[in-house]
C-alpha positions in Angstrom: 2.2 -0.5 15.0 2.7 3.2 16.1 -0.1 3.9 13.6 -3.0 1.8 15.1 -5.8 3.9 16.1 -4.9 6.9 14.2 -6.6 8.5 11.2 -5.5 10.8 8.6 -7.2 12.5 5.6 -4.4 11.6 3.4 -2.2 8.7 3.5 0.8 8.0 1.2 2.8 4.5 0.9 5.8 5.8 -1.0 8.5 3.7 -2.6 6.5 0.5 -2.9 9.2 -0.9 -5.1 11.6 -0.9 -2.3 9.5 -3.6 -0.3 11.4 -6.9 -1.1 9.0 -9.4 0.1 9.1 -12.8 -1.5 5.7 -13.6 -0.5 3.4 -10.5 -0.2 0.8 -12.7 1.0 2.6 -13.6 4.3 0.6 -12.9 7.1 2.7 -10.4 8.7 3.3 -8.2 6.0 -0.2 -8.3 5.0 -1.2 -7.2 8.4 1.2 -4.2 8.5 0.2 -3.0 4.9 -3.6 -3.4 6.1 -2.8 -1.3 9.0 -0.9 1.5 6.9 -3.6 1.4 4.2 -6.8 1.8 6.4 -5.5 4.9 8.0 -6.6 6.8 5.4 -10.2 8.7 5.7 -10.4 9.9 2.2 -7.3 9.2 -0.1 -4.7 6.6 -0.1 -2.0 7.2 -2.5 0.3 4.4 -3.6 3.8 5.4 -5.2 6.5 3.4 -7.0 9.1 4.0 -9.7 11.4 2.1 -12.1 10.5 -0.5 -14.4 7.4 -2.5 -14.2 5.0 -2.8 -11.5 6.3 -4.2 -7.8 4.7 -7.3 -6.9 3.2 -5.7 -3.8 0.9 -3.4 -6.1 -0.9 -6.7 -7.4 -2.1 -7.6 -3.9 -4.2 -4.6 -3.5 -8.0 -4.7 -4.7 -7.6 -2.7 -8.0 -11.4 -2.6 -8.3 -11.5 -0.3 -5.2 -8.7 2.0 -6.3 -8.7 4.7 -8.8 -6.2 3.8 -11.3 -3.8 6.6 -12.2 -0.8 4.7 -13.6 0.7 6.4 -16.8 
């Protein structure tokens, strides 16, 4: 909510593996992620670590993102 109406050239969403959401399609969670992701003017960076890809990452439209996974 504190980011509403703000814009930044770069936005980083760190430690996505820490989000323990049983249903990433839940409306409130999707709304918060939408607000955070849409604050980026030019670059949005999604970061996570650990084994495997967090369930949250699968909710982003990968066809709109440049994939830098190693």
